[in-house]
C-alpha positions in Angstrom: -49.3 -39.9 -38.3 -47.5 -40.5 -41.6 -47.0 -43.4 -44.0 -44.1 -44.3 -46.2 -44.7 -45.2 -49.8 -41.6 -47.1 -51.0 -41.0 -47.9 -54.7 -39.6 -51.4 -55.3 -38.7 -53.5 -58.3 -41.0 -56.4 -59.0 -38.4 -59.0 -58.3 -38.0 -61.8 -55.7 -36.4 -60.5 -52.5 -37.3 -56.7 -52.9 -39.8 -56.8 -50.1 -37.6 -59.0 -48.0 -34.7 -56.6 -48.3 -36.9 -53.6 -47.3 -38.5 -55.3 -44.3 -35.3 -56.8 -43.1 -33.6 -53.4 -43.1 -36.5 -52.0 -41.0 -36.6 -55.0 -38.6 -32.8 -54.8 -38.0 -33.3 -51.4 -36.4 -36.0 -52.8 -34.1 -38.8 -50.9 -35.9 -42.3 -52.4 -35.9 -44.4 -52.3 -39.1 -47.9 -51.7 -37.9 -49.6 -51.4 -41.2 -48.7 -52.5 -44.8 -50.3 -52.6 -48.2 -48.7 -53.1 -51.6 -49.2 -53.9 -55.3 -47.1 -54.3 -58.4 -47.7 -53.5 -62.0 -45.3 -54.7 -64.6 -41.7 -54.4 -63.4 -42.3 -52.2 -60.4 -44.5 -51.7 -57.4 -45.1 -49.8 -54.3 -45.4 -50.7 -50.7 -47.1 -48.4 -48.2 -45.9 -48.8 -44.6 -46.9 -47.4 -41.3 -44.4 -47.9 -38.5 -44.0 -47.3 -34.8 -41.0 -45.0 -35.4 -41.2 -42.6 -38.3 -37.8 -40.9 -37.7 -35.9 -44.2 -37.6 -37.8 -45.5 -40.6 -36.7 -42.4 -42.6 -33.2 -43.1 -41.5 -33.3 -46.7 -42.7 -34.8 -45.8 -46.0 -32.3 -43.0 -46.6 -29.4 -45.3 -45.7 -30.6 -48.1 -47.9 -31.0 -45.8 -50.9 -34.7 -46.7 -51.2 -36.9 -44.4 -53.3 -39.7 -43.3 -51.0 -41.9 -40.5 -49.9 -43.9 -39.7 -46.8 -47.6 -39.0 -46.8 -50.1 -37.7 -44.1 -52.8 -40.1 -42.9 -56.4 -39.3 -42.2 -58.5 -42.0 -40.6 -62.2 -42.4 -41.3 -64.8 -44.7 -39.8 -67.1 -46.1 -42.5 -70.3 -48.1 -42.1 -69.7 -51.8 -43.2 -72.1 -51.7 -46.1 -71.9 -51.2 -49.9 -71.1 -47.7 -51.1 -69.5 -46.2 -48.0 -66.0 -46.2 -49.4 -67.3 -44.8 -52.7 -69.1 -42.0 -50.8 -65.9 -41.1 -48.8 -63.8 -41.2 -52.0 -66.3 -38.9 -53.7 -66.1 -36.4 -50.9 -62.4 -36.3 -51.2 -62.4 -36.1 -55.0 -65.0 -33.2 -54.9 -62.7 -31.4 -52.5 -59.7 -31.8 -54.8 -58.0 -34.3 -52.4 -56.0 -37.0 -54.1 -55.8 -40.4 -52.3 -52.3 -41.8 -52.6 -52.6 -44.7 -50.1 -55.5 -46.6 -48.6 -55.2 -49.1 -45.7 -57.9 -50.7 -43.6 -56.9 -50.3 -40.0 -59.6 -52.1 -38.0 -63.2 -53.0 -37.6 -65.5 -52.5 -34.7 -69.3 -52.3 -34.1 -70.3 -52.4 -37.8 -67.7 -49.8 -38.9 -64.5 -50.3 -40.7 -61.6 -47.9 -40.0 -59.7 -46.8 -43.1 -56.5 -44.7 -43.3 -56.3 -42.4 -46.3 -52.9 -41.2 -47.3 -53.2 -37.7 -48.7 -51.0 -34.7 -49.3 -53.4 -32.3 -47.6 -54.6 -33.8 -44.3 -56.6 -30.7 -43.2 -58.6 -30.6 -46.5 -59.2 -34.4 -46.3 -60.5 -34.1 -42.7 -62.8 -31.2 -43.7 -64.1 -33.1 -46.7 -64.7 -36.3 -44.7 -66.5 -34.3 -42.0 -68.0 -36.5 -39.3 -66.3 -39.6 -40.7 -62.8 -38.3 -40.1 -60.4 -38.3 -37.2 -56.7 -37.8 -37.0 -55.0 -41.2 -37.7 -53.6 -42.8 -34.6 
């Protein structure tokens, strides 16, 4: 599974234009996170149709990139995200996107967007699974 990181200007309507273009093609956004800093920002999207999402983004002249996702189940207690992030850092894996994807039985599922999914899975060990 992959995520799309889309660069947007920090202006009213930027997010609306992006999500309207995706919705017009009948694509469902199943996960989203974003932030701005100054005059620009980024939105990370997970959708139910990666090929069509790429087509929409290309056709709308959006600046974006795709990134692999690796999912991890972390205990719901202080320090578990820090420990997972340290494992990734020590393995030389840069986290470019982070999205909580669910919670069940005292564990929180987190999707890490990384360039090297196999290195991330190896670093996370028993915490990791392929993102679904």
